[in-house]
N, C-alpha and C positions, 0 to 999 in steps of 0.2 A: 511561511509564515512555521521558524524553527524554531518558536519559545517552547522549552522544556515544559511547563504545566498545559500550554495547549498541547501539545503531543503526546504526552501522557494521556490528557481525556481524552484524544481521539484513539489513542490504544484502548483502551477502555472503553469506549462504544465499539470499537473493533467487535471486543471480547463479549462484551451486553448483546448484541446484533449477530453475530458470525460467529458461536461459538464453536464452530464447528468448521474454520475456516481453514485449517491443517489439511487437516481429512479430504475438504473439498478441494481443494491446491493441487492433490497430488493425485488427482482421479483426472489431472490435465483439461476442464474446461475449458472450454472459447475463452478466450481476452477479453470480450463484452460480458461476458457474465459475472467475469468477478470484480472487473470494474462497475459493475450494476452493485455486487456485493457491497463495494467500498464507497456507494455513491451514501452512507449514511451521514448524520449530524451527532455531535454534540447535544450531551442536554441543556435545555436553557438557562442554566448555572454559567457556561461558561463563554454566552452569547452577551453577557457583560462582566466578563471577569477576562485579564492573560496572567493573574496569576493569581493564588489564596490573599492575597494581601487588601486588594482596593478593587472595586469595580471600576473599569471603563463604559466606552462608547459602545454603544448595541451594535454588535458582527455577528454575524453567523462562523465558526471555525469548523466548517468542513473541510474536508481534504481534495487539495486542488487536483485536475487531470495530468498537470506535469507529478508533482509528488505521486499521482497511480504509478505514471512512468518509469520512473525514477525506483519506487519499492519494485517497479518488474525486474528492469536491470539490475539492481545491488541487492536485492534479498529472495523475490522469489523464484526467476529462472536460475539462478546458481543452487539454491537451497531444492527446488526437486529438481536440475537433474544430478547434481549430488545423491541426494536418496535414490532417484531411478538408480544410480551407477551402483548405490550398495546394498543396493537390492536385486542386481544384476539385472535389472529390466535392460530387454533388448532397444525396447523403447524413447532409450536414453535423451537421442537428437529431441524429443516432442517439445520438452520442454526450452530447448535454442527455439522452435518454432515461433514463443511468445515475441523473441527478440525483434522478429518481423511483422509483428504488429503492433510494434510503437514507435514510433519518430526517434531520430537520433538525438541523443544528448546534445545539447548548445550550451556553451560556459567556454569560461576563456581558454582550457588550455583543448578544447575540442577546436578550437576557433586557429588556432595556431599550427 
């Protein structure tokens, strides 16, 4: 679900439930631990809303496993790799090991 209001609510929930997320990620914990951190729920309000304007049918707006994998691929791995490189850490490739723990993307571009 890529609706902006829902994504903002998920970001707010992340900041609320895991305020130390960035510093935790930089410690290179196992991917399962990170995925567990990302298994939170948005507030009850968002169970009945897709936007601020009106109510919708009741549905939880959790972060999907596919989105977590997408987050690893496009945000976490590049961020941690760049941070380690800028700090001259010898362990730069540790961030790349996260890529081995997530399935390959499946979309029209990759399928071609």
